[in-house]
N, C-alpha and C positions, 0 to 999 in steps of 0.2 A: 607141691603136690596137687596133682595133676586132675584138671574139672572132673572126670568121671569119679576118683575118691571126694572132692569137696561135698557131690551129690549125695553119694553115698552116706558120708558123715554125717549132714544136716541130714538125711531119712530118718538113722539111726540114732541121731540125736533128739528128734521127735518121738521116737519109740520109748526110749530111755524116758522122757518124760512124764507120759504117760504110765509107765512102769509103777515110777516117782508117785504119781497121783494114787494109784491103786491102794500103795503098799499105806498114804495117807487115810483111802478111806478106811482099809483095816484096823487102824490105832484109833478112828474114832469108834467103829463098832465098839470095840476093845471098853477104850475109856467112856461110853454109854455104859453096859451092863453095871458098872460101879453106882446106875442109880437106883438099883435094886438095894442098897445099902441104908439107903434113904426112906425113912420111916417119921411118921408124925408125931410129933411132940408129946401126945398123950400114951404110946407106946414105948417111949426111948425111956429105959434103964435109970437115964440119971440126966444131967443138963449136959457135963461132959459128956456125954456119949452120942448128944444130940446134936451137940457144935461138931462131934467131927464127922458125924454121918453129914449134917447141913454143908460143911467144907466139904465133904468130900462130892456134894451135890456141885455146889461149883464151880468146883474144880473139871467138875465134868462139862460143865455147861460152857465154862472158860473155853479149852478145849476142844470142846465143837464148834464153840464160832470161830477159832483161830482155824481149825482145820477148813471150816466149810469157807473161810477167805483165800485158803491157797488153794482150795479145790477149784474156786469158782474160778480163780486167776489162773491155775492148769487148764482151765476146761476153756479161757477166751483165748490163752494164747494158740492152743491146741486150733479153735476154732479159727483163728486171726492168719495160724500157715495155710490151715483149709483154702477159706476163703480168698486169702490174698496173695499167696504162692509161698515161696523161700526167698528169705531178703537174696540177694544176687549177689555174688562177690564182684568189688572194685580190680578189672584188668590195666593192667598197665598198659594202654594206649602212647601211640609216639606222637597224638599229637599234641599230648594234654600239656605238655610244656610251654613253657613263660614263651620261649624262645621259637619254639617248635612249631612245624605246620602240617597242612594233608600230604600225605602219600597218595600222590596223582596217578602214580603207576597201581596205588590198588584203588582207587576211585575208578580208574578204567575197568578194571579187576571187577570191582563190585561193581561195575554198570552190566560188565557183559551176563552175570550170574542171575541179576535181575532180568534181563532178558530171555535169558535161558530157562532159569526156574520157576520165577518168582512171577513174571508178568499177564503167567496164562492165568492168575486168578487174582491179583493184586493189581490195583493200581495206582499210579501217582500225577494226579489228575493236577496237580498244582505245579508240576517240574515241564519246565519248555525245551525245545531241542537247543535250542541256541545258553540255555544255564550250563550247559557241557564245555561249552567253547572256553579253549584257555585251561581250562580244569581237569579235563581226560580227554579230549581230543580236542586237535585241530578245526578251526572255521570247516575246510573242503570236510573234512573226515565227516564233518557234523551236519552239512548241506547234502552232502551221501544217502549216510545215516535218513536223516527225516524226506528223502525223495523216497524210499522206500515206501511207506506208507502212503495212501488215499483218506483224502481230508474232504468231508462232502460242504460246502461252501456256496455262496450263492443269497439272493437270486444275482441271474444276470440281468443284464437288458431286456428277456424278453419273460422274465419275471421268473424263472425255472431253476432250480438246483441243480447242482452241478459238482464230479468230482473233481480232484486236483491231486498232483504228487504232493507231499507234505513238505514245507519249508521251515526255516528258521522260528520262527514266531510260534509254529503249533506245539501244545502240548503231546505229549503223552497219549499215547490210545488209550482207549478202557479196555478190558476184556471184558465189560459184560453190558448189552444196554438200559440198565440201568437196577435198582436193586432190588426187585424181586428175580428178573433172572438169576442174580448174584448166587442170592440163596436156593433157588431150585438147582442150581449146577453143584452144589455144599451143602448138599441136606441137611436143608437148612441154617446152614453158616454164612454171615456175611463177612467176606474177608476185606480188612480194613485197608484203605488207602495208606499207600508208604511214604509221601511226600514230605511228612512231618512229625514221623513215627517216633522219631528219637527223641523228640521234644514233648509229645504226647504222652508219655509214657514215664513217669516215674526214673529218676537211673535209668533215662533211656539207651543209651551205648551200652554199658554192662549188661540189664534188659534185655537187647532184642537177641545180643550173643549171649545169654545165658538161658532165653528160649531154644534158639537155632540149634544149639548141641547139648541140649538139656533131655532130650530124650531118652527114657530104661525103661523097664520093665515093671509093673508097678510092685509097690514091695507087699507081702503078706498081709494076707486083710485087704485090700483094697480091692475093689473090685471096676474097670470101666467098663460100661455099656457098649456097645455095638456102634460104629461110626466116631469112637471118640480114641483118641491115643494118652497115650499118662505122660507129662513134664511136670516133673513140683513146681516150676516156676512161674506154669500157668496157675492164674487165680480159679480155685476149682480144682487144679492136677489135670483135670480132661483137657483137651481142644481137638477140637475138626480136623486142625490140618496134621499131615503127618508127617514125618521127620524127612525135608528135603533134601536137609545138606548132608551130601554122602562122596568122603575118598574119590577120588577120580571123575569124578559126578560129570565138572564139567570140564573142557579143554582152553587153557589160558592160551592168550598168544602170545603172550611173551616167555611162553614153555612154565612157568612157575606151575609147581606141582600142586594139586585141587584138595588139597588134606585140610 
C-alpha cells in the first residue's frame, strides 16, 4: 500500500470512530427515555410493578455510565490524534539491520537536499564540516566546501574582528542571526534546528519521513487558517512549513532521480 493510501486510510479511520461515537450517543438518548417508566413507590400498582420500573431505571443508569465511559474514551482518542498527530508507519530503512550500514551515497544526496532546500530556514548548528569527511565527501571536497563560506573570527593582534574563509572545524552557517529574526521571516514560526532532529522526535526517522511526504488537502470539515498547511502527522494537523520536497526539485550530482 502506498504512503498516500496509508494516509487516506488513517484519516478515514478517524472519521469512522467519530461516526461510531455519534451512534453511541443516540443509543444513550434512547436508553434514557426509559426513565419515564420510573414512578414513585406510592404510585405503583403493585410491588412487582415497582420492581420492574426500578430495574429499568438501574438498567438505564448502567447503560448511561458505560456509554459515557465509551464516549469519553472516544473523545480522548480523537483529541489525542489531533494533538499529537497520526501514528507514523515503520519504514524499511536499509541501515537498520544488525549487519547493515549507512548508504554513503544517500547521505551525500541528503546533504545536497539540505543545502538546496532546507538550509535557507533550518540550521544544523551542531554539525561541523569535518563531520562530513569520510562519510559523504573526501577531505579535499569538504575543505573546498567549507572555504565557500565566510566566518567572523578574531580578535586579531589589533583587537579587531575579521572575516576569513571557512575551514573544517567550523560549524554549518546559520540562516538567521537570532530566533527573533527567524520568527519574523517565517510568520512567527521558529524553524527547528535539524542537527539531532531524528533523536529529538519520537520514532525520529519514520516521523521525519512521514512528515515531509504526508502533505495533502484537509479532509471535509477541517479548515486550516491562512499561512498554515494540513499535515496529519504534525501535532495539531496544521504546520507553518509548506510542502518542500517535490519530484524533480533537486538535480542530484550522481544522476539519481529526485522522487
